[in-house]
Backbone as CSV, one residue per row, in Angstrom:
resi,resn,N_x,N_y,N_z,CA_x,CA_y,CA_z,C_x,C_y,C_z
1,MET,39.530,136.728,154.952,40.968,136.552,154.714,41.801,137.396,155.673
2,LYS,41.399,138.637,155.837,42.112,139.529,156.745,42.012,139.022,158.179
3,ASN,40.859,138.455,158.514,40.644,137.918,159.853,41.592,136.751,160.115
4,ASP,41.789,135.885,159.109,42.711,134.760,159.235,44.147,135.242,159.392
5,ASP,44.494,136.284,158.613,45.836,136.858,158.725,46.069,137.418,160.116
6,TYR,45.033,138.039,160.676,45.145,138.618,162.020,45.385,137.508,163.047
7,LYS,44.632,136.406,162.883,44.793,135.286,163.810,46.192,134.693,163.717
8,ASN,46.687,134.578,162.466,48.035,134.047,162.279,49.085,134.950,162.907
9,ASP,48.914,136.262,162.735,49.838,137.229,163.333,49.841,137.107,164.851
10,GLU,48.648,136.976,165.417,48.534,136.841,166.872,49.205,135.556,167.357
11,TYR,49.029,134.489,166.567,49.625,133.198,166.938,51.147,133.299,166.954
12,TRP,51.718,133.916,165.898,53.175,134.009,165.818,53.739,134.952,166.871
13,LYS,52.998,136.009,167.188,53.432,136.898,168.276,53.498,136.129,169.589
14,TYR,52.492,135.245,169.766,52.443,134.453,170.998,53.593,133.451,171.050
15,THR,53.822,132.733,169.951,54.835,131.689,169.950,56.261,132.253,169.944
16,MET,56.442,133.491,169.484,57.771,134.093,169.492,58.099,134.758,170.824
17,ASN,57.091,134.961,171.640,57.295,135.592,172.938,57.930,134.589,173.901
18,MET,59.076,134.939,174.498,59.790,134.025,175.394,58.947,133.607,176.590
19,LYS,58.014,134.448,176.988,57.141,134.122,178.112,56.267,132.908,177.813
20,SER,56.042,132.624,176.533,55.234,131.476,176.141,55.949,130.158,176.433
21,TYR,57.266,130.226,176.556,58.061,129.015,176.739,58.595,128.848,178.160
22,MET,59.044,129.954,178.747,59.746,129.902,180.026,58.814,129.567,181.178
23,SER,59.372,128.832,182.144,58.669,128.581,183.397,59.675,128.738,184.533
24,ILE,59.211,128.622,185.760,60.102,128.757,186.919,61.203,127.705,186.870
25,ALA,60.842,126.488,186.432,61.822,125.397,186.363,62.991,125.749,185.438
26,ASP,62.714,126.480,184.362,63.763,126.841,183.404,64.800,127.788,184.004
27,LEU,64.389,128.543,185.019,65.338,129.436,185.703,66.418,128.624,186.419
28,PHE,66.035,127.448,186.907,67.020,126.568,187.543,67.959,125.969,186.499
29,SER,67.433,125.699,185.299,68.293,125.231,184.202,69.305,126.311,183.820
30,VAL,68.846,127.562,183.786,69.740,128.689,183.491,70.786,128.826,184.605
31,GLY,70.370,128.600,185.843,71.317,128.616,186.968,72.368,127.536,186.801
32,ASN,71.946,126.378,186.339,72.859,125.274,186.046,73.917,125.722,185.025
33,ALA,73.482,126.275,183.900,74.406,126.726,182.855,75.312,127.853,183.350
34,SER,74.757,128.732,184.171,75.531,129.872,184.686,76.707,129.396,185.521
35,PHE,76.453,128.423,186.395,77.550,127.915,187.232,78.517,127.056,186.422
36,GLY,78.010,126.411,185.368,78.910,125.700,184.466,79.861,126.665,183.774
37,PHE,79.314,127.801,183.335,80.135,128.825,182.686,81.130,129.444,183.668
38,LEU,80.666,129.707,184.897,81.558,130.254,185.923,82.683,129.268,186.250
39,SER,82.345,127.980,186.222,83.367,126.957,186.442,84.452,127.041,185.377
40,ILE,84.041,127.218,184.123,85.003,127.345,183.019,85.888,128.575,183.212
41,LEU,85.277,129.678,183.655,86.062,130.894,183.919,87.099,130.656,185.009
42,MET,86.707,129.928,186.066,87.639,129.628,187.155,88.781,128.729,186.682
43,ILE,88.468,127.811,185.764,89.507,126.932,185.212,90.537,127.760,184.442
44,THR,90.044,128.691,183.624,90.957,129.513,182.824,91.813,130.429,183.696
45,SER,91.327,130.749,184.888,92.108,131.600,185.796,92.966,130.765,186.758
46,GLY,92.883,129.439,186.641,93.737,128.559,187.446,93.173,128.157,188.787
47,ASN,91.943,128.537,189.073,91.338,128.199,190.374,90.496,126.927,190.214
48,LEU,91.154,125.778,190.222,90.470,124.513,189.975,89.571,124.093,191.135
49,ILE,89.928,124.487,192.345,89.095,124.134,193.510,87.729,124.791,193.387
50,LEU,87.724,126.086,193.102,86.448,126.799,192.956,85.694,126.308,191.719
51,ALA,86.432,125.969,190.664,85.805,125.433,189.445,85.074,124.130,189.749
52,ALA,85.702,123.253,190.528,85.078,121.978,190.903,83.817,122.220,191.730
53,LYS,83.871,123.189,192.623,82.708,123.490,193.475,81.567,124.093,192.651
54,PHE,81.903,124.914,191.681,80.866,125.497,190.818,80.170,124.410,189.993
55,MET,80.920,123.397,189.573,80.290,122.288,188.838,79.301,121.540,189.728
56,LEU,79.647,121.388,191.007,78.737,120.718,191.939,77.487,121.560,192.204
57,VAL,77.650,122.872,192.233,76.476,123.752,192.373,75.575,123.596,191.150
58,ALA,76.193,123.456,189.977,75.420,123.229,188.737,74.615,121.934,188.836
59,VAL,75.201,120.912,189.457,74.493,119.635,189.657,73.260,119.851,190.535
60,ILE,73.407,120.667,191.573,72.273,120.959,192.467,71.155,121.644,191.694
61,PHE,71.501,122.652,190.898,70.498,123.357,190.092,69.829,122.398,189.097
62,ASP,70.621,121.493,188.515,70.075,120.555,187.544,69.076,119.598,188.198
63,SER,69.367,119.174,189.405,68.447,118.261,190.098,67.175,118.978,190.543
64,LEU,67.271,120.282,190.743,66.104,121.041,191.203,65.143,121.398,190.076
65,ASP,65.654,121.555,188.846,64.748,122.002,187.772,63.637,120.984,187.483
66,GLY,63.994,119.707,187.501,62.981,118.678,187.289,61.986,118.606,188.434
67,TRP,62.506,118.751,189.654,61.650,118.715,190.850,60.652,119.875,190.835
68,VAL,61.144,121.064,190.481,60.273,122.246,190.421,59.223,122.072,189.319
69,ALA,59.633,121.506,188.174,58.693,121.287,187.069,57.556,120.359,187.501
70,ARG,57.910,119.320,188.259,56.871,118.391,188.733,55.969,119.043,189.769
71,LYS,56.550,119.799,190.667,55.770,120.427,191.734,54.834,121.511,191.195
72,THR,55.288,122.212,190.163,54.453,123.272,189.572,53.535,122.730,188.473
73,LYS,53.620,121.390,188.241,52.804,120.721,187.224,52.951,121.396,185.856
74,ARG,54.191,121.595,185.485,54.488,122.275,184.226,54.006,121.464,183.020
75,HIS,53.342,122.128,182.105,52.913,121.509,180.846,53.823,122.040,179.743
76,ASP,54.817,121.228,179.379,55.831,121.653,178.403,55.350,121.333,176.984
77,GLU,54.436,122.160,176.489,53.775,121.900,175.215,54.750,121.840,174.047
78,TYR,55.755,122.709,174.046,56.674,122.808,172.903,57.986,122.052,173.118
79,GLY,58.166,121.432,174.274,59.415,120.743,174.566,60.550,121.684,174.890
80,PHE,60.208,122.928,175.246,61.229,123.942,175.529,62.056,123.547,176.755
81,GLY,61.379,123.071,177.801,62.072,122.714,179.038,63.101,121.625,178.828
82,LYS,62.722,120.603,178.057,63.631,119.495,177.769,64.851,119.981,176.995
83,ASN,64.636,120.858,176.028,65.743,121.344,175.190,66.676,122.289,175.939
84,ILE,66.110,123.187,176.732,66.978,124.113,177.466,67.784,123.359,178.525
85,ASP,67.166,122.320,179.101,67.861,121.506,180.096,69.064,120.806,179.465
86,SER,68.868,120.238,178.280,69.966,119.542,177.605,71.078,120.493,177.182
87,LEU,70.707,121.657,176.672,71.714,122.641,176.256,72.550,123.120,177.446
88,CYS,71.872,123.328,178.568,72.578,123.753,179.788,73.484,122.638,180.300
89,ASP,73.011,121.388,180.192,73.804,120.240,180.640,75.089,120.086,179.827
90,VAL,75.024,120.394,178.533,76.229,120.305,177.699,77.318,121.232,178.236
91,ILE,76.928,122.413,178.666,77.901,123.380,179.200,78.485,122.897,180.519
92,SER,77.591,122.554,181.457,78.025,122.265,182.827,78.621,120.875,183.011
93,PHE,78.120,119.886,182.239,78.517,118.505,182.467,79.240,117.878,181.276
94,GLY,79.417,118.668,180.218,80.181,118.212,179.074,81.428,119.063,178.889
95,VAL,81.214,120.340,178.571,82.341,121.244,178.299,83.163,121.537,179.562
96,ALA,82.489,121.891,180.653,83.212,122.240,181.891,84.068,121.074,182.410
97,PRO,83.520,119.847,182.550,84.369,118.735,182.992,85.502,118.423,182.021
98,GLY,85.238,118.580,180.704,86.276,118.323,179.713,87.450,119.283,179.864
99,ILE,87.145,120.574,179.978,88.202,121.577,180.155,88.889,121.393,181.507
100,PHE,88.084,121.053,182.520,88.644,120.830,183.865,89.661,119.690,183.842
101,LEU,89.282,118.568,183.226,90.192,117.417,183.163,91.472,117.777,182.424
102,TYR,91.320,118.489,181.307,92.499,118.902,180.539,93.445,119.735,181.409
103,SER,92.910,120.716,182.126,93.735,121.604,182.942,94.357,120.881,184.130
104,ALA,93.611,119.913,184.690,94.099,119.202,185.880,95.120,118.127,185.538
105,THR,95.228,117.780,184.250,96.130,116.683,183.853,97.218,117.134,182.884
106,LEU,97.555,118.403,182.930,98.594,118.933,182.030,99.959,118.294,182.275
107,THR,100.151,117.749,183.476,101.445,117.146,183.817,101.554,115.685,183.388
108,PHE,100.502,115.148,182.746,100.533,113.734,182.356,101.667,113.494,181.373
109,SER,102.361,112.371,181.566,103.607,112.112,180.824,103.406,111.871,179.329
110,ILE,102.262,111.273,178.951,102.034,110.973,177.525,101.305,112.153,176.876
111,PRO,101.898,112.792,175.884,101.287,113.987,175.257,99.946,113.679,174.587
112,TYR,99.065,114.631,174.657,97.782,114.647,173.951,96.726,113.655,174.473
113,ILE,97.104,112.748,175.364,96.103,111.807,175.896,95.028,112.570,176.660
114,ASN,95.455,113.566,177.433,94.472,114.343,178.204,93.526,115.129,177.284
115,ILE,94.037,115.565,176.144,93.182,116.274,175.177,92.138,115.317,174.604
116,LEU,92.562,114.119,174.249,91.652,113.129,173.658,90.553,112.724,174.637
117,VAL,90.932,112.482,175.901,89.934,112.081,176.905,88.981,113.242,177.198
118,SER,89.509,114.451,177.250,88.667,115.635,177.482,87.675,115.820,176.345
119,LEU,88.142,115.629,175.112,87.268,115.725,173.943,86.221,114.610,173.954
120,LEU,86.626,113.434,174.403,85.704,112.290,174.494,84.537,112.603,175.423
121,ILE,84.824,113.276,176.534,83.768,113.664,177.487,82.726,114.532,176.784
122,VAL,83.199,115.529,176.047,82.292,116.466,175.363,81.467,115.747,174.296
123,ILE,82.132,114.944,173.464,81.437,114.241,172.379,80.396,113.267,172.921
124,CYS,80.797,112.455,173.899,79.864,111.469,174.465,78.717,112.160,175.200
125,GLY,79.011,113.307,175.814,77.955,114.072,176.478,76.914,114.559,175.489
126,ILE,77.368,115.072,174.344,76.446,115.544,173.299,75.616,114.390,172.750
127,LEU,76.275,113.262,172.476,75.567,112.098,171.950,74.532,111.580,172.943
128,ARG,74.912,111.543,174.209,74.005,111.029,175.234,72.757,111.903,175.369
129,LEU,72.952,113.206,175.375,71.820,114.125,175.515,70.934,114.120,174.270
130,SER,71.533,113.963,173.106,70.747,113.883,171.866,69.855,112.644,171.888
131,ARG,70.426,111.534,172.317,69.628,110.308,172.429,68.541,110.460,173.483
132,PHE,68.875,111.091,174.596,67.906,111.306,175.672,66.681,112.084,175.171
133,ASN,66.929,113.136,174.387,65.822,113.942,173.857,64.916,113.144,172.928
134,ILE,65.517,112.260,172.128,64.723,111.421,171.231,63.892,110.418,172.028
135,ILE,64.521,109.797,173.027,63.830,108.788,173.838,62.656,109.403,174.589
136,THR,62.873,110.580,175.186,61.799,111.211,175.957,60.678,111.722,175.060
137,SER,61.005,112.002,173.798,59.978,112.460,172.857,59.092,111.314,172.373
138,SER,59.684,110.109,172.312,58.966,108.981,171.719,58.395,108.000,172.733
139,SER,58.640,108.248,174.036,58.138,107.320,175.039,57.690,108.056,176.289
140,THR,56.984,107.342,177.132,56.535,107.912,178.411,57.687,107.937,179.396
141,SER,57.494,108.619,180.513,58.544,108.752,181.510,58.931,107.388,182.073
142,SER,60.222,107.196,182.278,60.735,105.927,182.782,61.387,106.138,184.144
143,LYS,61.533,105.039,184.873,62.198,105.104,186.169,63.694,104.863,186.029
144,GLU,64.163,104.768,184.791,65.571,104.499,184.539,66.136,105.407,183.444
145,PHE,67.443,105.647,183.519,68.162,106.349,182.462,68.760,105.307,181.521
146,VAL,68.806,105.623,180.234,69.537,104.778,179.286,70.937,105.360,179.176
147,GLY,71.909,104.658,179.732,73.262,105.183,179.811,73.454,105.993,181.074
148,LEU,74.692,106.167,181.463,75.014,106.945,182.665,74.548,108.385,182.496
149,PRO,73.786,108.934,183.448,73.343,110.333,183.325,74.529,111.290,183.325
150,ILE,74.454,112.311,182.488,75.598,113.202,182.263,76.051,113.998,183.496
151,PRO,75.177,114.341,184.464,75.691,115.042,185.651,76.758,114.250,186.425
152,ALA,76.793,112.933,186.190,77.802,112.099,186.858,79.220,112.527,186.495
153,THR,79.415,113.071,185.287,80.761,113.520,184.892,81.260,114.614,185.827
154,ALA,80.394,115.573,186.107,80.778,116.681,186.997,80.949,116.203,188.427
155,MET,80.046,115.332,188.888,80.128,114.838,190.266,81.407,114.041,190.503
156,ILE,81.746,113.185,189.546,82.913,112.311,189.733,84.222,113.087,189.670
157,ILE,84.407,113.905,188.621,85.677,114.619,188.493,85.841,115.673,189.586
158,SER,84.740,116.333,189.973,84.819,117.370,191.014,85.090,116.768,192.378
159,SER,84.336,115.723,192.738,84.521,115.104,194.056,85.898,114.452,194.163
160,PHE,86.381,113.877,193.059,87.727,113.284,193.053,88.782,114.352,193.324
161,TYR,88.624,115.496,192.672,89.602,116.577,192.855,89.535,117.154,194.270
162,LEU,88.327,117.239,194.823,88.137,117.835,196.156,88.329,116.834,197.291
163,SER,88.603,115.579,196.953,88.736,114.537,197.977,90.132,114.484,198.591
164,GLY,91.076,115.173,197.955,92.457,115.104,198.421,93.176,113.867,197.917
165,MET,92.501,113.058,197.074,93.093,111.809,196.562,93.396,111.886,195.069
166,PHE,93.237,113.053,194.470,93.307,113.180,193.017,94.656,112.732,192.462
167,GLN,94.593,111.891,191.426,95.780,111.463,190.694,95.507,111.582,189.201
168,VAL,96.458,112.125,188.495,96.282,112.444,187.075,95.944,111.214,186.239
169,ASP,96.750,110.155,186.359,96.544,108.971,185.511,95.222,108.274,185.810
170,ILE,94.875,108.175,187.099,93.618,107.520,187.487,92.422,108.322,186.978
171,SER,92.516,109.657,187.042,91.400,110.495,186.587,91.139,110.311,185.102
172,LEU,92.183,110.133,184.316,92.025,109.921,182.874,91.335,108.587,182.575
173,VAL,91.711,107.569,183.328,91.080,106.252,183.161,89.610,106.319,183.553
174,ILE,89.325,106.915,184.712,87.946,107.013,185.212,87.063,107.762,184.228
175,MET,87.543,108.893,183.725,86.707,109.709,182.844,86.534,109.073,181.460
176,THR,87.464,108.227,181.059,87.275,107.454,179.825,86.134,106.465,180.005
177,VAL,86.124,105.783,181.158,85.048,104.834,181.471,83.712,105.567,181.569
178,VAL,83.706,106.722,182.238,82.487,107.528,182.385,81.920,107.895,181.016
179,SER,82.780,108.332,180.120,82.347,108.740,178.775,81.709,107.577,178.025
180,CYS,82.343,106.417,178.089,81.813,105.243,177.384,80.481,104.792,177.969
181,LEU,80.348,104.859,179.291,79.098,104.432,179.931,77.951,105.405,179.645
182,MET,78.278,106.663,179.362,77.221,107.629,179.017,76.502,107.229,177.738
183,ILE,77.239,106.695,176.765,76.629,106.352,175.481,76.286,104.860,175.387
184,SER,76.440,104.156,176.510,76.064,102.740,176.536,74.544,102.616,176.621
185,SER,74.050,101.390,176.515,72.611,101.136,176.645,72.264,100.559,178.018
186,ILE,73.198,100.664,178.953,72.973,100.162,180.317,71.963,101.053,181.019
187,SER,71.000,100.440,181.693,69.969,101.190,182.414,70.456,101.556,183.811
188,TYR,70.486,102.853,184.090,70.845,103.354,185.423,69.581,103.854,186.119
189,PRO,69.383,103.486,187.380,68.150,103.885,188.070,68.102,105.368,188.399
190,LYS,66.897,105.920,188.357,66.665,107.285,188.822,66.338,107.221,190.317
191,PHE,66.914,108.134,191.084,66.649,108.138,192.516,65.443,109.020,192.818
192,SER,64.365,108.388,193.247,63.155,109.132,193.630,62.887,109.040,195.125
193,ASN,63.667,108.170,195.813,63.509,108.019,197.250,63.990,109.278,197.967
194,ILE,63.133,109.844,198.811,63.446,111.113,199.489,64.691,110.995,200.370
195,LYS,64.829,109.874,201.077,65.974,109.701,201.987,67.293,109.644,201.215
196,VAL,67.272,108.909,200.104,68.479,108.804,199.279,68.852,110.165,198.703
197,MET,67.838,110.884,198.222,68.084,112.217,197.661,68.587,113.181,198.728
198,ALA,68.075,113.060,199.941,68.500,113.937,201.043,69.960,113.690,201.409
199,VAL,70.337,112.412,201.491,71.734,112.062,201.801,72.665,112.586,200.713
200,GLY,72.256,112.402,199.443,73.056,112.906,198.326,73.193,114.418,198.352
201,GLY,72.096,115.096,198.678,72.122,116.562,198.772,73.043,117.052,199.877
202,ILE,73.004,116.363,201.023,73.869,116.741,202.157,75.334,116.558,201.788
203,LEU,75.640,115.439,201.120,77.021,115.189,200.684,77.503,116.267,199.717
204,LEU,76.621,116.614,198.772,76.972,117.657,197.797,77.279,118.979,198.493
205,ILE,76.390,119.384,199.384,76.548,120.665,200.082,77.778,120.635,200.982
206,ALA,77.997,119.497,201.666,79.158,119.377,202.564,80.472,119.463,201.789
207,THR,80.462,118.958,200.557,81.670,119.012,199.720,82.012,120.450,199.331
208,LEU,81.020,121.338,199.403,81.227,122.743,199.047,81.819,123.565,200.184
209,LEU,82.071,122.921,201.332,82.649,123.631,202.471,83.996,124.245,202.086
210,PRO,84.383,125.361,202.717,85.703,125.954,202.435,86.821,124.935,202.642
211,GLN,87.883,125.051,201.866,88.973,124.081,201.919,89.635,124.019,203.290
212,SER,89.649,125.139,203.992,90.255,125.152,205.327,89.512,124.216,206.278
213,ILE,88.173,124.201,206.153,87.359,123.309,206.984,87.479,121.870,206.485
214,SER,87.450,121.684,205.166,87.557,120.342,204.587,88.880,119.677,204.959
215,ALA,89.957,120.472,204.985,91.267,119.921,205.338,91.286,119.426,206.778
216,VAL,90.613,120.151,207.671,90.561,119.774,209.088,89.862,118.430,209.258
217,ILE,88.797,118.200,208.482,88.043,116.939,208.596,88.494,115.925,207.536
218,ASP,89.712,116.121,207.029,90.360,115.173,206.115,89.561,114.959,204.821
219,TYR,88.921,116.009,204.341,88.185,115.974,203.065,87.143,114.837,203.010
220,ILE,86.572,114.517,204.159,85.622,113.398,204.238,84.410,113.571,203.314
221,PRO,83.774,114.767,203.255,82.618,114.905,202.344,82.976,114.626,200.883
222,GLY,84.125,115.147,200.438,84.558,114.916,199.062,84.836,113.450,198.796
223,LYS,85.474,112.794,199.754,85.763,111.363,199.611,84.480,110.547,199.568
224,ALA,83.546,110.883,200.460,82.275,110.151,200.518,81.483,110.319,199.223
225,LEU,81.465,111.542,198.689,80.740,111.805,197.437,81.398,111.073,196.275
226,PHE,82.719,111.053,196.260,83.450,110.361,195.196,83.192,108.856,195.240
227,VAL,83.252,108.277,196.427,83.009,106.836,196.577,81.577,106.483,196.173
228,ALA,80.607,107.303,196.621,79.196,107.064,196.276,78.989,107.149,194.766
229,SER,79.620,108.136,194.123,79.492,108.295,192.668,80.110,107.120,191.921
230,MET,81.258,106.651,192.405,81.932,105.527,191.766,81.149,104.226,191.939
231,LEU,80.518,104.057,193.091,79.690,102.868,193.312,78.515,102.854,192.336
232,TYR,77.884,104.011,192.169,76.776,104.131,191.209,77.265,103.846,189.793
233,LEU,78.455,104.351,189.477,79.038,104.189,188.142,79.309,102.727,187.812
234,LEU,79.904,102.005,188.754,80.448,100.680,188.456,79.560,99.508,188.859
235,ILE,78.817,99.647,189.963,78.039,98.504,190.446,76.854,98.198,189.524
236,ILE,76.207,99.242,189.011,75.015,99.043,188.170,75.304,98.147,186.962
237,PRO,76.393,98.373,186.196,76.666,97.479,185.053,76.825,96.010,185.463
238,PHE,77.480,95.780,186.622,77.657,94.403,187.093,76.324,93.778,187.502
239,ILE,75.459,94.575,188.125,74.129,94.083,188.498,73.334,93.712,187.251
240,ARG,73.380,94.580,186.218,72.659,94.308,184.973,73.194,93.049,184.294
241,LEU,74.506,92.890,184.305,75.126,91.723,183.679,74.737,90.446,184.415
242,TYR,74.777,90.491,185.730,74.398,89.327,186.543,72.926,88.986,186.336
243,SER,72.095,90.031,186.256,70.657,89.827,186.048,70.381,89.156,184.709
244,LYS,71.107,89.556,183.667,70.937,88.958,182.340,71.329,87.485,182.348
245,LYS,72.439,87.187,183.027,72.902,85.797,183.095,71.937,84.935,183.879
246,SER,71.359,85.506,184.950,70.413,84.756,185.782,69.139,84.443,185.002
247,LYS,68.683,85.415,184.187,67.462,85.220,183.407,67.660,84.191,182.296
248,SER,68.849,84.220,181.689,69.118,83.270,180.613,69.209,81.850,181.164
249,GLY,69.823,81.714,182.369,69.887,80.422,183.037,70.714,79.412,182.275
250,PRO,70.898,78.239,182.877,71.675,77.194,182.202,70.888,76.579,181.045
251,HIS,71.575,76.269,179.965,70.914,75.664,178.793,70.949,74.132,178.951
252,VAL,69.866,73.604,179.485,69.787,72.145,179.739,68.829,71.522,178.725
253,ARG,69.243,70.440,178.111,68.396,69.745,177.136,67.831,68.474,177.745
C-alpha cells in the first residue's frame, strides 16, 4: 500500500511539474502572447502604429510554434501545446484586434457600433478556437481550417492600418465579415508550400519597416499584405460555393 502511495506521489509530482508540459515550441506561443499584450499596451498609450506592428510580430511567432513542434517531433501527450496556443491566440488575435479596432474607430459617426464590432471579434475568436480544440482532439490532422483562421484578424486590421489606406467605416465592415467567417464552416486551406510561406513571411517582415521608410515607398508592403489577406478572406468562400454548385450539377430528368 505504501509503495502504491509512493508511486502515486511520484506521478503527481511529475504531472504538476511545468517541465513535463513545456517544449521549445511553447516558447514561441508565449512570444505570441507577449507581443499581443505589448500591442494592447501600445493601444492604451495611443501608439497604434507600433500596436499594429506588434500584432504582426505575434503572427510570426504563431506561425513558428507549429513549425518548431513539427521539426522537433513534439509528442503532446497532454494536449498542453494545443491549449497554450489557443489561449495565446485569444490575446493576440482576439482581444488585441478588438481593442485596436475600437481605438482606431472612435471617430465613427454612429455611437457604439465600434464597440459591438470589437466585441464581436473577441466572441467569435473564442468560439472559433474552442471549436478548433474539439476538432483537433477528435480527428487527425487536416490540410484545411474549418472557418477563417484567427490570425487573419490581426493580419487584416494591422496591414490595413499600416497601408496608408485605412478608413474607419470600411474597417468596421471588413472586421464584421472577418468575425462571421471565423465561426463559419467554410474550409480555408493551410499553406504548406515553402515558396508561398516565404513570400508571406517577407511581406510580413517588410510591413514592419519603420514608417519613415514605408512612407518613402508608398506603404507598398502594407498594401500588398492587406490585399493578399483580403484575397484569402474573400476568394475562398466563392471557390467553395462554385465547387458545390458544380458538383450538384443541373437536375435533368
